[in-house]
N, C-alpha and C positions, 0 to 999 in steps of 0.2 A: 458493467461498469464497476467502479470501486468507490463507494460512498462513505465507508467507515473502515477504520482499522484499529489495531491494538499495538502498542509498543510498551511492553512491561519491563523492559531492560533498564537497569540502573545506569547512571552516567558512567560509572566505572566499567561496567560490562561493555558498553558501546565503545568506550575509549580503547579497551583491550582488543576487542574483536575487529573494529574498523581502523584502529591505529590513528585516531584523531583526538583532539581536545574538544570536549563538549561544553557549550556555553552554559553559564550558571542558570539561565532562564529555562533550560530543559527540564521537563517533568514527565515521568512515565504516565501513560493514560491507557485505559482499557476501552475507551470509546472516543476515538479521534474523529472529528467531523469537519466537513468543508468550512473554510473561513477561519479555522483555528490556526495557531502557530504550530508548525511541525519542524522536526529536525531534518536538515538536508546535508548530506555529506558530498563534498566535492574534492576529490583527491586527498590531500593531507589535512584538510580543514573541514569544519562543519559550522552551520549557522542555523538560526531559527528563521523560518520563512512562512509566509501565509499560504494556506492551501487553497489554490484556485486563482486562475488568471482573471482579472477584472476585464469586462468587455465594454464598459461604459454604461451598462444598464444595471438592472437589479440582479440578474443572474450572472454567474461566473462559470468559467470553464474549469472543471475539476479533473476531468479525464481527457486523454487524447488517444485515438485509435492508432496503433502502431502501423497498421496496414495503409493508412492514408495520411500519415504525418507529413510526408514529403509534398503533399498536395496543398497544404495549408501554408500560406506565406509566412505567418508568424511562427508557427510550430516547426517549420522546416529549418529555420535558422537555429532554433533552440536545440533541435535534435542533432544538428551537426556540431554545434560548439558549446552548448550550455546544458549538458547532462548532469544529473545528480542521482544520488542514492538516498532513499528514504527508509531508514531502519524500521523494521516491523517485526512483531512477534506473531502476527496473524492478521487476517482481515475478515470482514463480514459480508455476506450476501443474502438476499432475500428470495425465497421461492414462492411463486404465486400458486396458492392452493384454493381454488374456487374464489371465495370472496375475501380471503385473508392472505397476508404476506408473512411467511414463516422464516425467521432469521437462522442462518447457519454460520458457524465459525470455521475458518480454514487456517491450518497451521502446518508447519513443516513436520514431516515424519521423523527427521533425524537431527534437526538443529533448532533450538529455541529462538534463534535470531537469523533473519535474512534481510533482504532489501527489496523495496518496490522501486521499479525503474521510474525515474522522474525527469522532468525538464524544468529549468529555472528561467526566470525573467525578472529583470529589475523593474521596480515600480516606485511610486512616490513615497511609499512607506518603508521601502527596503528591497525585499525580494519576494516573489511569489512562485509557486510551483504547481505543476499538474502531474498526474500519475498516468503512465502509459498503460493501455489495456490491449488485450488480444482475445481471439476467440477461445472460448472455454472448451476443453476436451471432456469426453465422457469419463467418469460419471459426473464431473463438475457441472457440465452443461444441463444436467437434470435440475439443477438449482437455478442457474442463470447462464445465458449464452455468452457472457463476457467475463473476463477475469483480469486482474492486474498482471503486468509483466513482472515476473519474479526473478531476482538476481541472487544467486548464492554468494557467500562471502569470498569463495575462491575465484569467482568470475567478476568481482567488483571492478578491478582495475581495467579489465578488457572492455567492459561496458563504458566506463568513464572515458576511455581513450578513443571511443568511436566504433568499437567492434560490435558485431552482431552476436547476441548471446542466445544459444538454443536453450529451451526449457530443460532444467536439470534438477528441479526440486520435487521430491516425493511428498505429496500433500495428504493430509487426513482432514476429515470434516465431520462435524456433528451439529445437530440442532441445538440452539441456545434459547434462553429466555427472551420474551418480547420486551423485557426491560431495556434492551439495547436500543429500542426504537426512540427512547428519550435521551437526548444528548446530555442532560443533567445527571444521568446515572453513570457512574464511573468507578467501578470496583471489580475485583477479580471474579466475582460470581457471574459476570456477564459472559465469560468465555467457558463456563462449565456446562457440560451436557444437561439438558432439561431433565433427564432421568438416567439412571445407571444402565438402562437397556437401550439407550440411543445408539443407532447404528453408526459405526465408524467405517468410512469409505476410504480406500487407498488407491492411488494410481501412480505408477512410475512414469513420469513424463520425459525421462531421458531417452 
């Protein structure tokens, strides 16, 4: 799954790279969590939306499996006609090691900015979004068996227009501080390796 991510880009960087106007409410964040307002890009525009589809109960849907999205009545419609891009600098995932969960940070090997594939839905407060996930490839699967569907900036228009995007982003990952576990922590130290000897893993997914 994808339960936390980072977007460290300034409004100007996003406007230049995605070619959209960014709403004044946007703020960079190193620790974006479900329920918060996130930036979603749709074609030539962008807006702030709530992360997670409300289900009528306490829990919300924050991720949708791309393998089964066509089988879900609500998500099928969104996947067909309500796609969006969620700008990101990287995302976090947790590895189970005995009795503890160890956080890792994943980012692009070649580009400081990419997008998470998302779906939009209108709600009473405006719009809400979910992030699409797919099965993780080795070595990422050593941390978690799922990962977000990643869209490079060169593929953004094809995804938004309904195309199928093959993985094309080379990732790196490293262990980070458990400070990321608390949503109130939000600073650049969250994405730094826990020590200079932290292993960097690379995989070309193209």
